[in-house]
C-alpha positions in Angstrom: 164.2 114.9 119.1 162.7 116.2 121.9 160.8 118.9 120.2 159.7 116.4 117.8 158.2 114.3 120.2 156.4 117.2 121.5 154.8 118.0 118.2 153.7 114.4 117.7 151.8 114.6 120.5 150.4 117.9 119.7 148.9 116.3 116.5 147.9 113.5 118.1 145.7 115.7 120.8 144.5 118.1 117.8 143.2 114.7 116.1 141.3 113.5 119.4 140.0 116.9 119.5 138.4 117.0 116.0 137.1 113.5 115.9 135.3 114.1 119.5 133.8 117.1 118.1 132.5 115.5 115.0 130.9 112.8 117.1 129.4 115.1 119.6 127.8 117.3 117.0 126.3 113.8 115.1 125.2 112.3 118.6 121.4 114.2 118.4 121.4 112.1 114.8 122.6 108.8 115.6 120.4 108.5 119.2 116.6 108.9 118.9 115.5 112.4 120.1 114.6 112.3 123.9 117.5 114.3 124.6 115.9 117.5 123.1 112.7 117.0 125.4 112.2 119.7 128.4 111.5 118.6 131.7 108.1 120.2 132.4 108.2 122.5 134.8 105.4 120.6 137.0 107.5 117.4 136.6 106.6 114.7 137.5 102.9 114.7 135.9 101.9 111.2 136.6 101.8 108.9 139.4 101.6 105.2 140.1 98.2 104.5 141.7 97.7 100.7 141.6 99.5 97.5 140.6 98.5 94.0 140.1 99.8 90.5 139.4 98.0 89.3 136.8 96.8 85.7 136.1 98.3 83.4 133.6 94.8 84.3 131.6 95.1 87.6 132.2 98.6 88.2 131.0 97.8 86.1 127.8 94.8 88.7 126.9 97.5 91.7 127.1 99.9 89.8 125.1 97.5 89.2 122.3 96.7 92.9 122.5 100.4 93.6 121.5 99.2 92.4 118.0 97.3 94.4 115.4 93.8 94.3 115.5 92.4 92.1 112.7 89.1 92.1 111.6 87.0 89.4 112.3 83.3 88.4 111.1 80.4 87.6 113.3 78.2 84.9 111.9 75.8 82.1 112.7 77.0 80.1 110.0 79.4 77.4 110.4 81.6 75.4 107.5 82.3 71.9 107.3 84.9 70.7 105.5 85.4 66.8 104.5 87.0 64.2 102.0 84.6 62.2 100.0 85.6 59.3 97.6 84.4 59.7 94.4 82.4 56.7 93.4 83.9 56.5 89.7 87.3 57.4 90.3 88.0 56.2 93.4 89.7 59.6 94.2 89.2 61.6 97.3 88.0 64.6 96.6 87.5 67.9 99.2 84.0 69.6 99.5 83.2 72.8 101.7 79.1 72.5 103.0 77.9 75.9 104.2 75.9 74.7 107.7 73.5 77.6 109.4 72.7 77.7 113.0 69.8 74.9 113.0 72.1 73.0 111.4 70.9 72.9 108.1 73.0 72.2 105.2 72.6 75.2 103.0 74.7 74.3 100.1 78.0 72.1 99.4 80.8 73.2 97.1 83.6 71.0 95.4 86.7 72.5 96.0 89.7 71.7 93.3 92.2 73.4 95.6 94.5 71.9 98.5 93.5 74.3 100.9 90.3 76.1 100.2 88.8 78.6 102.5 85.3 80.0 103.1 84.2 83.2 105.1 80.7 84.0 105.7 79.3 87.2 106.7 76.2 87.9 108.2 74.4 89.3 105.2 74.9 85.7 104.0 77.5 86.3 101.1 80.0 83.9 101.1 83.3 84.5 100.0 85.5 81.2 99.0 89.3 82.0 97.9 90.9 79.1 96.1 88.0 77.7 95.1 89.3 76.6 91.7 92.6 77.4 92.3 94.8 79.4 94.4 94.1 82.4 92.2 90.4 82.7 92.3 88.2 84.1 95.1 84.4 83.5 94.6 81.0 85.1 96.2 78.0 83.0 96.5 74.7 83.8 97.9 72.8 81.9 100.9 71.5 79.1 98.5 74.9 78.7 97.0 74.6 80.7 93.5 77.8 82.4 92.0 77.4 86.3 92.3 80.9 87.2 91.6 84.8 86.1 91.1 88.1 87.4 90.4 90.5 85.3 89.1 93.9 86.0 88.6 95.6 84.7 85.2 99.4 84.0 86.9 99.6 80.6 87.8 102.5 81.7 90.5 99.9 84.0 92.5 97.7 83.4 95.8 94.7 85.3 96.2 93.6 86.0 99.8 90.5 87.6 101.1 90.3 89.8 104.4 86.7 91.3 105.4 86.0 94.9 107.0 83.0 95.8 108.8 81.8 92.5 108.7 81.9 91.5 105.3 80.6 95.5 103.8 84.0 95.3 101.9 86.6 92.7 101.2 90.1 93.2 100.4 91.8 90.8 98.5 95.4 90.6 98.3 97.7 88.8 96.1 100.9 87.1 96.6 103.7 84.7 95.6 104.9 81.6 97.2 108.5 83.1 97.7 108.3 87.0 97.7 112.5 86.9 97.7 113.0 85.2 94.5 110.0 87.2 92.7 111.2 87.9 89.1 111.5 91.7 88.0 109.0 91.2 85.5 106.1 89.7 88.0 106.7 92.9 90.2 103.5 94.9 89.0 101.1 91.6 89.4 100.8 92.3 93.4 97.8 94.3 94.0 95.6 95.5 96.8 91.5 95.2 95.2 88.7 96.6 97.4 85.3 94.9 96.4 81.9 95.5 98.1 80.1 92.5 99.7 78.9 91.2 96.1 82.5 91.4 94.7 82.1 94.3 92.6 85.3 95.9 92.4 85.8 99.3 93.9 89.5 100.1 93.8 92.6 98.4 93.0 95.8 99.3 94.0 99.0 97.8 92.2 101.6 97.9 94.5 104.8 99.8 94.2 107.0 97.0 95.6 106.3 93.4 95.6 106.2 92.3 99.0 103.6 93.5 102.1 103.5 90.3 104.0 102.2 91.8 107.7 102.9 95.4 107.2 99.5 96.7 107.7 97.5 98.2 111.1 94.0 98.3 110.5 91.5 100.5 112.8 89.4 99.2 115.1 86.2 101.0 113.5 88.2 99.2 110.4 87.6 102.7 108.4 91.3 103.4 108.2 94.2 101.3 106.8 98.2 101.6 106.8 99.6 99.2 104.5 103.1 98.8 103.3 105.0 97.1 100.8 108.8 96.5 100.5 111.5 95.4 98.1 114.7 93.7 99.0 116.9 90.7 99.7 116.6 88.4 102.8 119.7 88.8 105.0 120.5 92.5 103.3 119.4 96.2 104.7 118.8 97.6 101.3 115.3 97.4 102.1 112.8 100.2 100.0 109.6 100.7 101.5 106.1 102.4 100.4 103.1 103.0 102.3 99.4 103.4 101.5 97.1 105.4 104.3 93.3 104.0 102.7 89.6 104.2 103.8 87.7 100.9 104.1 86.6 101.5 100.5 90.1 101.4 99.1 90.3 105.3 98.5 94.0 106.4 99.1 94.1 109.2 101.4 97.9 109.4 101.4 101.2 107.8 100.2 104.4 107.6 101.6 108.1 106.6 100.6 108.5 105.0 103.9 107.4 102.2 106.6 104.6 103.4 108.8 102.7 100.6 108.9 103.7 99.1 112.5 101.4 101.6 114.5 98.6 102.3 116.5 95.1 104.5 116.1 94.3 106.5 118.7 90.7 105.8 120.6 88.6 107.8 118.6 90.9 107.1 115.5 92.0 110.7 115.4 95.7 110.3 115.5 97.9 107.7 114.2 101.5 106.9 115.3 104.2 104.6 114.3 107.7 104.5 116.3 107.2 108.0 117.1 105.6 109.3 114.3 102.5 111.1 115.0 99.8 111.8 112.1 97.0 113.6 111.9 93.9 110.9 110.6 92.2 113.6 108.9 94.8 114.9 106.6 97.1 112.0 106.4 99.7 114.6 107.2 102.4 114.2 110.0 102.4 116.6 112.8 105.8 115.7 114.4 108.0 112.8 114.3 110.1 111.3 117.3 112.7 108.3 117.1 111.7 105.5 119.0 112.4 101.9 118.8 109.7 100.8 120.7 105.6 100.6 121.1 104.1 104.0 121.1 100.2 104.9 121.7 98.5 108.4 121.5 95.6 110.2 123.0 93.1 111.3 121.0 93.5 114.4 118.9 93.7 117.8 120.7 95.4 115.8 123.7 99.3 116.2 122.4 100.4 113.1 124.9 101.9 110.1 123.7 103.6 107.2 125.6 106.6 105.4 124.6 108.0 101.8 126.0 111.6 101.3 125.1 113.1 98.2 126.9 112.4 99.0 130.2 111.9 102.6 129.5 108.7 104.1 130.0 108.1 107.9 128.8 105.1 109.9 128.5 105.5 112.8 126.5 104.1 116.2 125.5 104.4 116.1 121.3 103.4 119.9 121.0 105.5 121.4 123.6 108.2 118.5 123.5 108.1 118.0 127.3 109.0 115.1 129.5 105.7 114.5 131.6 107.0 111.5 132.9 109.9 108.8 133.1 110.0 105.5 134.7 112.9 102.4 134.7 111.3 99.0 135.4 113.5 97.0 137.1 113.3 93.6 139.1 115.6 93.5 141.9 118.9 95.3 140.2 118.0 93.9 136.7 116.0 95.5 134.0 112.6 94.5 133.5 111.3 94.6 130.0 107.5 96.4 129.6 105.5 94.0 127.7 102.6 96.3 126.9 101.5 100.1 126.9 98.3 101.8 126.5 97.2 105.5 127.3 93.3 106.3 127.0 91.9 108.7 124.8 91.6 111.9 127.1 95.6 111.0 128.1 95.0 110.4 131.5 95.4 106.8 132.4 98.4 104.6 131.1 98.7 101.1 131.8 102.1 99.0 131.5 102.5 95.3 131.6 105.7 94.2 133.0 107.2 91.4 134.6 103.1 89.7 134.8 102.3 93.2 136.8 99.8 95.8 135.5 100.5 99.2 136.3 98.0 102.2 136.3 99.3 105.6 136.4 97.0 108.2 136.3 97.5 112.4 135.7 98.0 113.9 138.7 95.4 116.9 139.2 96.0 120.5 138.6 99.4 119.6 137.7 98.9 119.8 133.9 98.2 123.4 132.7 
């Protein structure tokens, strides 16, 4: 009986050793690969040179920076929308009026749509979405003459317009009211249409999957775009992703079978980084890939440094040599203090981090990095 108990204990020990070995071998695959970084021989390479308490307005400005860049139109024109009662029918009708900087009305258009939108670029070309209905986009000149239009046949489609380079290019996107209830025979109807300022179609991309929502990143020069689409059901984890790296005119540089659109371009737009995945903008090829569950920003091409914030942890990494250059945990008393915003200069020498209303500035220590 005693021997049998010893044998059972021996088997239990073997089982524990076996599963411990399996788990230890799997750990590098299960956790972010920060554990594989070497410490730079001159660590730390950065130091805090200042910290300041921000006002509420300053803090909000940095909060706004955490969101992706959104193209804007600079124009002296304004838009007036009003409802006017039809004298014959007695029904209220919606009208949109274009007004110049002197207050002079350029033209007035009736819109049958419930929610018309009008964009006016500096070149005096106006783009009117939901003009006839949800699925129409129309271009007008300064006098209100129609220059071009795009109509979509399917009544379930909603057409939207986004300007690039102050209206030199336009992205016409299509969407459905409820992306999670799209019928399989409608999946190929969603697309990205790129036009010039007059509405002439330059490129059209039929999306691989039917939903893209806010999955897009646009560089500050508005020359490059990373856009992703997805397919899946709400509440489930069986999502499929597909991404497109594009130029402003809709030319496809590269396509990917993964989600990589929630990222950032470096200062001179030579590097793109998304959750630790680092891409050379000139080729669309990925240089290297880390696993990061937070925000990442990269220095310019030729300076292989990026900063990552995960929760309350800040890391500065050399991604070529796989070396950790700096590490800091932000705390308020004994409690972790989440990092709200990070940025890195193009030369990789200056880092900024916002935590609990304080802006910390780090700089590369002279003569430490070889």
